[in-house]
N, C-alpha and C positions, 0 to 999 in steps of 0.2 A: 087612204089610199097608200100602200107602202112603197117606200123608194128603193130601187134598185141600184145599189152602189157598186160601182165598177162593173157593170154586165160585161164589158169586153175583156175584163181580167187584166187591165192594163197595170193597176196597181200591184195585183199579185205578181205579175211579170218581173216588174222592178224589184220588188222585195226580193224575189228568187234570184235575180241577177245579181244583186248586191251581197245577199246572205247565202251562206250554205248552212242549211240547218240540219244535216245529217248527223245523228248522234249528239247535237248539242242540248245543253238545258237552256232554255228559255224563260225568261220572265216577260211578259206581256202586262203594260200599264194601260189601262183603259180599254178592255177587251170589249166592252158593252156586249152585245148579245152573241159574241163569238164568231162574227161573219168572217173575219179576217183570219182569226184564229184556227179556223177549221181549213183554211188554204194553204197553211205552212206547216202544220204541226205533224202531219204524217211522218216525215223523216226523223223528227226531232227525236230525242231521248226522253225528255220531259218537257212540261211546259205547266207554269203555275201563271195563270190568266187571272187578273184582278181587276175589279172595276166596284166602285160604291154603290152603285144602283143595284138593289136586291131584284127588281123585277128583271133587269137585262140579265143578270146572273142566271136567275131561274130559266130564263129563255134561253140561254147560251148552253145551260146542262141539259134542257129538253131536246135540243136541236143537235146534239153531237152525236155523229155517228159512232156506234159500238166499238168498230176498231181503234177510233181515237181516246174513246174513254178510259184507257189505261195509260195514256200517255199524258192527257190534260187534266189538270185540274183547275176548276173554275172557283174562285173564293171572292166574297164580298169583302172589301177591303179598301182603305185609302192608303195608298204607297207612303204619304207621309207619316202615317201611324206603325207601319210595318218595321219589324227589326229583323232585317235579312243580314245574314253575315255576308262579309266582303268575299269575293271570289266565287259566289255560290252559281252565277249564272255565266254562260258563254256568251249568251245574246241577251241584249233588253230592247224591247220594241214599245215605243210610246206613241198610240194612235188617237186622235180627237181627245187629247186630255190637256193641253195646255191653254 
């Protein structure tokens, strides 16, 4: 049985109240199946969404609507192993990753 997380979109509303994603480059650590990514990515300039779970990333890619595919890159990765230059991202989200 699938779990419907945040059906009332409270989490989504709080994130949008705290962060303006418009034109921002975003790094999302622990994106899982992209559920949250799809809820904020629309106004962003770019999104790199990473997760170490290959199956979750495959699901995220498959479920991403066409308009977001040019904005969002889903990557199988462990953030501790990535070599990201400083000041590359305007916003970093960490969800379900601690």
